N, CA, C, O and the ligand as a Tripos MOL2 file, in Angstrom:
@<TRIPOS>MOLECULE
protein
  237   235    60     0     0
PROTEIN
NO_CHARGES

@<TRIPOS>ATOM
      1 N          87.4690   90.7630   87.0220 N.3       1 MET1
      2 CA         87.1350   92.0850   87.5790 C.3       1 MET1
      3 C          87.6910   93.1760   86.6910 C.2       1 MET1
      4 O          88.8410   93.0990   86.2590 O.2       1 MET1
      5 N          86.8960   94.1870   86.4150 N.am      2 SER2
      6 CA         87.3360   95.2410   85.5270 C.3       2 SER2
      7 C          87.6310   96.4870   86.3630 C.2       2 SER2
      8 O          86.9710   96.7480   87.3690 O.2       2 SER2
      9 N          88.6100   97.2300   85.9370 N.am      3 PRO3
     10 CA         88.9770   98.4410   86.7020 C.3       3 PRO3
     11 C          87.8750   99.5010   86.6200 C.2       3 PRO3
     12 O          87.1120   99.5590   85.6560 O.2       3 PRO3
     13 N          87.8190  100.3160   87.6330 N.am      4 ARG4
     14 CA         86.8050  101.3700   87.6420 C.3       4 ARG4
     15 C          87.5080  102.7320   87.6980 C.2       4 ARG4
     16 O          88.5640  102.8870   88.3110 O.2       4 ARG4
     17 N          86.8990  103.6850   87.0510 N.am      5 CYS5
     18 CA         87.4510  105.0300   87.0680 C.3       5 CYS5
     19 C          87.4210  105.6000   88.4950 C.2       5 CYS5
     20 O          86.3500  105.6150   89.1020 O.2       5 CYS5
     21 N          88.5120  106.0550   89.0400 N.am      6 PRO6
     22 CA         88.5290  106.5850   90.3890 C.3       6 PRO6
     23 C          87.7180  107.8580   90.5210 C.2       6 PRO6
     24 O          87.3740  108.2520   91.6350 O.2       6 PRO6
     25 N          87.4090  108.5010   89.4290 N.am      7 ILE7
     26 CA         86.6790  109.7500   89.4810 C.3       7 ILE7
     27 C          85.1680  109.5380   89.3960 C.2       7 ILE7
     28 O          84.4290  109.9990   90.2660 O.2       7 ILE7
     29 N          84.7090  108.8480   88.3610 N.am      8 CYS8
     30 CA         83.2820  108.6840   88.1850 C.3       8 CYS8
     31 C          82.7960  107.2740   88.3740 C.2       8 CYS8
     32 O          81.6000  107.0090   88.2520 O.2       8 CYS8
     33 N          83.7040  106.3550   88.6730 N.am      9 LYS9
     34 CA         83.3520  104.9750   89.0190 C.3       9 LYS9
     35 C          82.7720  104.2040   87.8550 C.2       9 LYS9
     36 O          82.1560  103.1590   88.0650 O.2       9 LYS9
     37 N          82.9460  104.6810   86.6380 N.am     10 LYS10
     38 CA         82.5440  103.9270   85.4920 C.3      10 LYS10
     39 C          83.5810  102.8990   85.1990 C.2      10 LYS10
     40 O          84.7150  102.9800   85.6720 O.2      10 LYS10
     41 N          83.1780  101.8940   84.3870 N.am     11 ALA11
     42 CA         84.1120  100.8890   83.9480 C.3      11 ALA11
     43 C          85.1550  101.5410   83.0230 C.2      11 ALA11
     44 O          84.8460  102.4110   82.2100 O.2      11 ALA11
     45 N          86.3980  101.0790   83.1870 N.am     12 VAL12
     46 CA         87.4960  101.6690   82.4330 C.3      12 VAL12
     47 C          87.9050  100.7060   81.3120 C.2      12 VAL12
     48 O          88.0340   99.5020   81.5350 O.2      12 VAL12
     49 N          88.1060  101.2460   80.1150 N.am     13 ALA13
     50 CA         88.5550  100.4330   78.9970 C.3      13 ALA13
     51 C          89.9970   99.9880   79.2750 C.2      13 ALA13
     52 O          90.7390  100.6610   79.9910 O.2      13 ALA13
     53 N          90.3700   98.8670   78.7090 N.am     14 PRO14
     54 CA         91.7240   98.3250   78.8990 C.3      14 PRO14
     55 C          92.7870   99.3230   78.4970 C.2      14 PRO14
     56 O          92.5760  100.1690   77.6270 O.2      14 PRO14
     57 N          93.9320   99.2100   79.1430 N.am     15 ARG15
     58 CA         95.0070  100.1850   78.9110 C.3      15 ARG15
     59 C          95.3740  100.3160   77.4190 C.2      15 ARG15
     60 O          95.6650  101.4090   76.9330 O.2      15 ARG15
     61 N          95.3540   99.1770   76.7080 N.am     16 ALA16
     62 CA         95.7640   99.1910   75.2940 C.3      16 ALA16
     63 C          94.9000  100.1060   74.4480 C.2      16 ALA16
     64 O          95.3570  100.7000   73.4710 O.2      16 ALA16
     65 N          93.6260  100.2050   74.8530 N.am     17 ALA17
     66 CA         92.6780  100.9630   74.0210 C.3      17 ALA17
     67 C          92.3190  102.2770   74.7180 C.2      17 ALA17
     68 O          91.3860  102.9650   74.3040 O.2      17 ALA17
     69 N          93.0430  102.6170   75.7550 N.am     18 ASN18
     70 CA         92.5970  103.7700   76.5400 C.3      18 ASN18
     71 C          93.7820  104.6190   76.9710 C.2      18 ASN18
     72 O          94.4640  104.3060   77.9470 O.2      18 ASN18
     73 N          94.0190  105.6930   76.2360 N.am     19 PRO19
     74 CA         95.1680  106.5760   76.5650 C.3      19 PRO19
     75 C          95.0280  107.2710   77.9100 C.2      19 PRO19
     76 O          96.0060  107.7830   78.4540 O.2      19 PRO19
     77 N          93.8270  107.2890   78.4380 N.am     20 ALA20
     78 CA         93.6200  107.9510   79.7410 C.3      20 ALA20
     79 C          93.6850  106.9760   80.9300 C.2      20 ALA20
     80 O          93.4450  107.3550   82.0760 O.2      20 ALA20
     81 N          94.0110  105.7360   80.6290 N.am     21 PHE21
     82 CA         94.1160  104.7400   81.7000 C.3      21 PHE21
     83 C          94.9380  105.2920   82.8620 C.2      21 PHE21
     84 O          95.9260  105.9740   82.5880 O.2      21 PHE21
     85 N          94.6220  105.0600   84.1210 N.am     22 PRO22
     86 CA         93.5050  104.2490   84.5900 C.3      22 PRO22
     87 C          92.1750  104.9540   84.7710 C.2      22 PRO22
     88 O          91.3190  104.5150   85.5390 O.2      22 PRO22
     89 N          92.0170  106.0410   84.0590 N.am     23 PHE23
     90 CA         90.7350  106.7780   84.0960 C.3      23 PHE23
     91 C          89.9300  106.3590   82.8950 C.2      23 PHE23
     92 O          90.4650  105.7890   81.9440 O.2      23 PHE23
     93 N          88.5800  106.6560   82.9390 N.am     24 CYS24
     94 CA         87.7420  106.2500   81.8350 C.3      24 CYS24
     95 C          87.9240  107.1480   80.6460 C.2      24 CYS24
     96 O          87.6860  106.7340   79.5110 O.2      24 CYS24
     97 N          88.3390  108.3680   80.8820 N.am     25 SER25
     98 CA         88.4480  109.3200   79.7990 C.3      25 SER25
     99 C          89.4520  110.4100   80.1640 C.2      25 SER25
    100 O          89.8460  110.5660   81.3190 O.2      25 SER25
    101 N          89.8410  111.1400   79.1580 N.am     26 THR26
    102 CA         90.7900  112.2280   79.4300 C.3      26 THR26
    103 C          90.2030  113.2490   80.3880 C.2      26 THR26
    104 O          90.9120  113.8570   81.1900 O.2      26 THR26
    105 N          88.8970  113.4240   80.2870 N.am     27 ARG27
    106 CA         88.2710  114.3940   81.1720 C.3      27 ARG27
    107 C          88.4440  114.0070   82.6500 C.2      27 ARG27
    108 O          88.7630  114.8520   83.4860 O.2      27 ARG27
    109 N          88.2360  112.7620   82.9480 N.am     28 CYS28
    110 CA         88.3900  112.3160   84.3470 C.3      28 CYS28
    111 C          89.8660  112.4210   84.7650 C.2      28 CYS28
    112 O          90.1790  112.7210   85.9170 O.2      28 CYS28
    113 N          90.7550  112.1700   83.8100 N.am     29 LYS29
    114 CA         92.1700  112.2750   84.1050 C.3      29 LYS29
    115 C          92.4670  113.7180   84.5140 C.2      29 LYS29
    116 O          93.1930  113.9560   85.4780 O.2      29 LYS29
    117 N          91.9040  114.6750   83.7810 N.am     30 LEU30
    118 CA         92.1560  116.0690   84.0910 C.3      30 LEU30
    119 C          91.5120  116.4660   85.4290 C.2      30 LEU30
    120 O          92.0690  117.2530   86.1940 O.2      30 LEU30
    121 N          90.3370  115.9060   85.6850 N.am     31 VAL31
    122 CA         89.6890  116.1780   86.9580 C.3      31 VAL31
    123 C          90.5880  115.7250   88.1190 C.2      31 VAL31
    124 O          90.7160  116.4190   89.1280 O.2      31 VAL31
    125 N          91.1910  114.5790   87.9590 N.am     32 ASP32
    126 CA         92.0450  114.0510   88.9990 C.3      32 ASP32
    127 C          93.2870  114.9430   89.1660 C.2      32 ASP32
    128 O          93.7080  115.2590   90.2780 O.2      32 ASP32
    129 N          93.8520  115.3320   88.0170 N.am     33 LEU33
    130 CA         95.0140  116.1960   88.0640 C.3      33 LEU33
    131 C          94.7210  117.5100   88.7390 C.2      33 LEU33
    132 O          95.5210  118.0490   89.5040 O.2      33 LEU33
    133 N          93.5120  118.0170   88.4180 N.am     34 ASP34
    134 CA         93.1140  119.2960   88.9870 C.3      34 ASP34
    135 C          92.9560  119.1740   90.5260 C.2      34 ASP34
    136 O          93.3450  120.0700   91.2760 O.2      34 ASP34
    137 N          92.3770  118.0440   90.9670 N.am     35 ARG35
    138 CA         92.2480  117.8410   92.3870 C.3      35 ARG35
    139 C          93.5820  117.7780   93.0390 C.2      35 ARG35
    140 O          93.8080  118.3920   94.0820 O.2      35 ARG35
    141 N          94.4710  117.0390   92.4360 N.am     36 TRP36
    142 CA         95.7700  116.8570   92.9400 C.3      36 TRP36
    143 C          96.5160  118.1900   93.0710 C.2      36 TRP36
    144 O          97.1350  118.4800   94.0950 O.2      36 TRP36
    145 N          96.4380  118.9790   92.0150 N.am     37 LEU37
    146 CA         97.0750  120.2860   92.0650 C.3      37 LEU37
    147 C          96.4180  121.1800   93.1130 C.2      37 LEU37
    148 O          97.0940  121.9190   93.8290 O.2      37 LEU37
    149 N          95.1080  121.1020   93.1890 N.am     38 GLY38
    150 CA         94.3970  121.9100   94.2160 C.3      38 GLY38
    151 C          94.8970  121.6040   95.5860 C.2      38 GLY38
    152 O          95.1110  122.5190   96.3810 O.2      38 GLY38
    153 N          95.0960  120.3220   95.9000 N.am     39 GLU39
    154 CA         95.5490  119.9610   97.2070 C.3      39 GLU39
    155 C          97.0200  120.4370   97.4090 C.2      39 GLU39
    156 O          97.4030  120.8470   98.5050 O.2      39 GLU39
    157 N          97.7830  120.3730   96.3810 N.am     40 ALA40
    158 CA         99.1710  120.8120   96.4720 C.3      40 ALA40
    159 C          99.2050  122.3190   96.8070 C.2      40 ALA40
    160 O         100.0190  122.7850   97.6060 O.2      40 ALA40
    161 N          98.2870  123.0550   96.1610 N.am     41 TYR41
    162 CA         98.3060  124.4960   96.4090 C.3      41 TYR41
    163 C          97.7940  124.8340   97.7890 C.2      41 TYR41
    164 O          98.1270  125.8720   98.3610 O.2      41 TYR41
    165 N          96.9400  123.8960   98.3380 N.am     42 ARG42
    166 CA         96.3660  124.1790   99.6150 C.3      42 ARG42
    167 C          97.3860  124.0390  100.7590 C.2      42 ARG42
    168 O          97.2240  124.6170  101.8340 O.2      42 ARG42
    169 N          98.4360  123.2530  100.4930 N.am     43 ILE43
    170 CA         99.4530  123.0640  101.4780 C.3      43 ILE43
    171 C         100.2110  124.4070  101.6180 C.2      43 ILE43
    172 O         100.7730  124.9020  100.6410 O.2      43 ILE43
    173 N         100.2250  124.9730  102.7910 N.am     44 PRO44
    174 CA        100.8930  126.2740  102.9440 C.3      44 PRO44
    175 C         102.3620  126.1800  102.7110 C.2      44 PRO44
    176 O         103.0080  125.2070  103.0990 O.2      44 PRO44
    177 N         102.8920  127.1900  102.0790 N.am     45 ALA45
    178 CA        104.3330  127.2330  101.8740 C.3      45 ALA45
    179 C         105.0370  127.4890  103.2260 C.2      45 ALA45
    180 O         104.4020  127.7770  104.2410 O.2      45 ALA45
    181 N         106.3400  127.3730  103.1870 N.am     46 GLU46
    182 CA        107.0370  127.6380  104.4420 C.3      46 GLU46
    183 C         106.7540  129.0400  104.9380 C.2      46 GLU46
    184 O         106.6950  129.9700  104.1340 O.2      46 GLU46
    185 N         106.5820  129.2160  106.1980 N.am     47 PRO47
    186 CA        106.3290  130.5410  106.7260 C.3      47 PRO47
    187 C         107.4380  131.5130  106.3820 C.2      47 PRO47
    188 O         108.6160  131.1940  106.5400 O.2      47 PRO47
    189 N         107.0800  132.6780  105.9190 N.am     48 ALA48
    190 CA        108.0820  133.6100  105.4390 C.3      48 ALA48
    191 C         108.7220  134.4300  106.5790 C.2      48 ALA48
    192 O         109.4490  135.3940  106.3350 O.2      48 ALA48
    193 N         108.4470  134.0440  107.7600 N.am     49 GLY49
    194 CA        109.0020  134.8060  108.8900 C.3      49 GLY49
    195 C         107.9780  134.8820  110.0320 C.2      49 GLY49
    196 O         106.7850  134.6910  109.7940 O.2      49 GLY49
    197 N         108.4080  135.1470  111.2240 N.am     50 ASP50
    198 CA        107.5410  135.1560  112.3720 C.3      50 ASP50
    199 C         107.0330  136.5870  112.6650 C.2      50 ASP50
    200 O         107.1960  137.0940  113.7750 O.2      50 ASP50
    201 N         106.4370  137.2050  111.6860 N.am     51 GLY51
    202 CA        105.9410  138.5560  111.8890 C.3      51 GLY51
    203 C         107.0130  139.5340  112.2770 C.2      51 GLY51
    204 O         106.8480  140.3590  113.1760 O.2      51 GLY51
    205 N         108.1060  139.4220  111.5800 N.am     52 ALA52
    206 CA        109.2200  140.3240  111.8900 C.3      52 ALA52
    207 C         109.0790  141.6390  111.2010 C.2      52 ALA52
    208 O         110.0370  142.1700  110.6390 O.2      52 ALA52
    209 N         107.8690  142.1750  111.2430 N.am     53 GLY53
    210 CA        107.6150  143.4620  110.6550 C.3      53 GLY53
    211 C         107.0950  143.3770  109.2750 C.2      53 GLY53
    212 O         107.8350  143.0520  108.3460 O.2      53 GLY53
    213 N         105.8260  143.6630  109.1100 N.am     54 THR54
    214 CA        105.2500  143.6830  107.7770 C.3      54 THR54
    215 C         105.0430  145.1370  107.4050 C.2      54 THR54
    216 O         104.3070  145.8650  108.0700 O.2      54 THR54
    217 N         105.6930  145.5430  106.3450 N.am     55 PRO55
    218 CA        105.7110  146.9950  105.9440 C.3      55 PRO55
    219 C         104.3290  147.5940  105.7450 C.2      55 PRO55
    220 O         104.1290  148.7880  105.9710 O.2      55 PRO55
    221 N         103.3580  146.7580  105.3150 N.am     56 GLU56
    222 CA        102.0780  147.3180  105.0190 C.3      56 GLU56
    223 C         101.1930  147.4920  106.2390 C.2      56 GLU56
    224 O         100.0910  148.0340  106.1490 O.2      56 GLU56
    225 N         101.6790  147.0310  107.3670 N.am     57 GLU57
    226 CA        100.8510  147.0800  108.5650 C.3      57 GLU57
    227 C         101.0110  148.4380  109.2940 C.2      57 GLU57
    228 O         102.0950  148.8140  109.7400 O.2      57 GLU57
    229 N          99.9110  149.1180  109.3820 N.am     58 GLU58
    230 CA         99.9090  150.4220  110.0990 C.3      58 GLU58
    231 C          99.4630  150.2170  111.5200 C.2      58 GLU58
    232 O          98.6400  149.3430  111.7930 O.2      58 GLU58
    233 N          99.9730  150.9800  112.4000 N.am     59 PRO59
    234 CA         99.6280  150.8590  113.8090 C.3      59 PRO59
    235 C          98.1790  151.2040  114.0720 C.2      59 PRO59
    236 O          97.7290  151.1520  115.2170 O.2      59 PRO59
    237 ZN         85.6660  108.6540   84.7480 Zn       60 ZN60
@<TRIPOS>BOND
     1     1     2 1
     2     2     3 1
     3     3     4 2
     4     3     5 am
     5     5     6 1
     6     6     7 1
     7     7     8 2
     8     7     9 am
     9     9    10 1
    10    10    11 1
    11    11    12 2
    12    11    13 am
    13    13    14 1
    14    14    15 1
    15    15    16 2
    16    15    17 am
    17    17    18 1
    18    18    19 1
    19    19    20 2
    20    19    21 am
    21    21    22 1
    22    22    23 1
    23    23    24 2
    24    23    25 am
    25    25    26 1
    26    26    27 1
    27    27    28 2
    28    27    29 am
    29    29    30 1
    30    30    31 1
    31    31    32 2
    32    31    33 am
    33    33    34 1
    34    34    35 1
    35    35    36 2
    36    35    37 am
    37    37    38 1
    38    38    39 1
    39    39    40 2
    40    39    41 am
    41    41    42 1
    42    42    43 1
    43    43    44 2
    44    43    45 am
    45    45    46 1
    46    46    47 1
    47    47    48 2
    48    47    49 am
    49    49    50 1
    50    50    51 1
    51    51    52 2
    52    51    53 am
    53    53    54 1
    54    54    55 1
    55    55    56 2
    56    55    57 am
    57    57    58 1
    58    58    59 1
    59    59    60 2
    60    59    61 am
    61    61    62 1
    62    62    63 1
    63    63    64 2
    64    63    65 am
    65    65    66 1
    66    66    67 1
    67    67    68 2
    68    67    69 am
    69    69    70 1
    70    70    71 1
    71    71    72 2
    72    71    73 am
    73    73    74 1
    74    74    75 1
    75    75    76 2
    76    75    77 am
    77    77    78 1
    78    78    79 1
    79    79    80 2
    80    79    81 am
    81    81    82 1
    82    82    83 1
    83    83    84 2
    84    83    85 am
    85    85    86 1
    86    86    87 1
    87    87    88 2
    88    87    89 am
    89    89    90 1
    90    90    91 1
    91    91    92 2
    92    91    93 am
    93    93    94 1
    94    94    95 1
    95    95    96 2
    96    95    97 am
    97    97    98 1
    98    98    99 1
    99    99   100 2
   100    99   101 am
   101   101   102 1
   102   102   103 1
   103   103   104 2
   104   103   105 am
   105   105   106 1
   106   106   107 1
   107   107   108 2
   108   107   109 am
   109   109   110 1
   110   110   111 1
   111   111   112 2
   112   111   113 am
   113   113   114 1
   114   114   115 1
   115   115   116 2
   116   115   117 am
   117   117   118 1
   118   118   119 1
   119   119   120 2
   120   119   121 am
   121   121   122 1
   122   122   123 1
   123   123   124 2
   124   123   125 am
   125   125   126 1
   126   126   127 1
   127   127   128 2
   128   127   129 am
   129   129   130 1
   130   130   131 1
   131   131   132 2
   132   131   133 am
   133   133   134 1
   134   134   135 1
   135   135   136 2
   136   135   137 am
   137   137   138 1
   138   138   139 1
   139   139   140 2
   140   139   141 am
   141   141   142 1
   142   142   143 1
   143   143   144 2
   144   143   145 am
   145   145   146 1
   146   146   147 1
   147   147   148 2
   148   147   149 am
   149   149   150 1
   150   150   151 1
   151   151   152 2
   152   151   153 am
   153   153   154 1
   154   154   155 1
   155   155   156 2
   156   155   157 am
   157   157   158 1
   158   158   159 1
   159   159   160 2
   160   159   161 am
   161   161   162 1
   162   162   163 1
   163   163   164 2
   164   163   165 am
   165   165   166 1
   166   166   167 1
   167   167   168 2
   168   167   169 am
   169   169   170 1
   170   170   171 1
   171   171   172 2
   172   171   173 am
   173   173   174 1
   174   174   175 1
   175   175   176 2
   176   175   177 am
   177   177   178 1
   178   178   179 1
   179   179   180 2
   180   179   181 am
   181   181   182 1
   182   182   183 1
   183   183   184 2
   184   183   185 am
   185   185   186 1
   186   186   187 1
   187   187   188 2
   188   187   189 am
   189   189   190 1
   190   190   191 1
   191   191   192 2
   192   191   193 am
   193   193   194 1
   194   194   195 1
   195   195   196 2
   196   195   197 am
   197   197   198 1
   198   198   199 1
   199   199   200 2
   200   199   201 am
   201   201   202 1
   202   202   203 1
   203   203   204 2
   204   203   205 am
   205   205   206 1
   206   206   207 1
   207   207   208 2
   208   207   209 am
   209   209   210 1
   210   210   211 1
   211   211   212 2
   212   211   213 am
   213   213   214 1
   214   214   215 1
   215   215   216 2
   216   215   217 am
   217   217   218 1
   218   218   219 1
   219   219   220 2
   220   219   221 am
   221   221   222 1
   222   222   223 1
   223   223   224 2
   224   223   225 am
   225   225   226 1
   226   226   227 1
   227   227   228 2
   228   227   229 am
   229   229   230 1
   230   230   231 1
   231   231   232 2
   232   231   233 am
   233   233   234 1
   234   234   235 1
   235   235   236 2
@<TRIPOS>SUBSTRUCTURE
     1 MET1         2 RESIDUE 1 A MET
     2 SER2         6 RESIDUE 1 A SER
     3 PRO3        10 RESIDUE 1 A PRO
     4 ARG4        14 RESIDUE 1 A ARG
     5 CYS5        18 RESIDUE 1 A CYS
     6 PRO6        22 RESIDUE 1 A PRO
     7 ILE7        26 RESIDUE 1 A ILE
     8 CYS8        30 RESIDUE 1 A CYS
     9 LYS9        34 RESIDUE 1 A LYS
    10 LYS10       38 RESIDUE 1 A LYS
    11 ALA11       42 RESIDUE 1 A ALA
    12 VAL12       46 RESIDUE 1 A VAL
    13 ALA13       50 RESIDUE 1 A ALA
    14 PRO14       54 RESIDUE 1 A PRO
    15 ARG15       58 RESIDUE 1 A ARG
    16 ALA16       62 RESIDUE 1 A ALA
    17 ALA17       66 RESIDUE 1 A ALA
    18 ASN18       70 RESIDUE 1 A ASN
    19 PRO19       74 RESIDUE 1 A PRO
    20 ALA20       78 RESIDUE 1 A ALA
    21 PHE21       82 RESIDUE 1 A PHE
    22 PRO22       86 RESIDUE 1 A PRO
    23 PHE23       90 RESIDUE 1 A PHE
    24 CYS24       94 RESIDUE 1 A CYS
    25 SER25       98 RESIDUE 1 A SER
    26 THR26      102 RESIDUE 1 A THR
    27 ARG27      106 RESIDUE 1 A ARG
    28 CYS28      110 RESIDUE 1 A CYS
    29 LYS29      114 RESIDUE 1 A LYS
    30 LEU30      118 RESIDUE 1 A LEU
    31 VAL31      122 RESIDUE 1 A VAL
    32 ASP32      126 RESIDUE 1 A ASP
    33 LEU33      130 RESIDUE 1 A LEU
    34 ASP34      134 RESIDUE 1 A ASP
    35 ARG35      138 RESIDUE 1 A ARG
    36 TRP36      142 RESIDUE 1 A TRP
    37 LEU37      146 RESIDUE 1 A LEU
    38 GLY38      150 RESIDUE 1 A GLY
    39 GLU39      154 RESIDUE 1 A GLU
    40 ALA40      158 RESIDUE 1 A ALA
    41 TYR41      162 RESIDUE 1 A TYR
    42 ARG42      166 RESIDUE 1 A ARG
    43 ILE43      170 RESIDUE 1 A ILE
    44 PRO44      174 RESIDUE 1 A PRO
    45 ALA45      178 RESIDUE 1 A ALA
    46 GLU46      182 RESIDUE 1 A GLU
    47 PRO47      186 RESIDUE 1 A PRO
    48 ALA48      190 RESIDUE 1 A ALA
    49 GLY49      194 RESIDUE 1 A GLY
    50 ASP50      198 RESIDUE 1 A ASP
    51 GLY51      202 RESIDUE 1 A GLY
    52 ALA52      206 RESIDUE 1 A ALA
    53 GLY53      210 RESIDUE 1 A GLY
    54 THR54      214 RESIDUE 1 A THR
    55 PRO55      218 RESIDUE 1 A PRO
    56 GLU56      222 RESIDUE 1 A GLU
    57 GLU57      226 RESIDUE 1 A GLU
    58 GLU58      230 RESIDUE 1 A GLU
    59 PRO59      234 RESIDUE 1 A PRO
    60 ZN60       237 GROUP 0 **** ****
């Protein structure tokens, strides 16, 4: 059984001949990294306070 690229599902070259392993290419590696970072950014940071007065808010 040969490994498949998790991004595009193509066959992946062996690790020895493939610097982007376990992806088929550097492009797919970057796509995965981009997705991963995107998800990380989507996780909301800790709430900065419970609405204890926002200066920009006008009545
Ligand atoms: Zn790929």
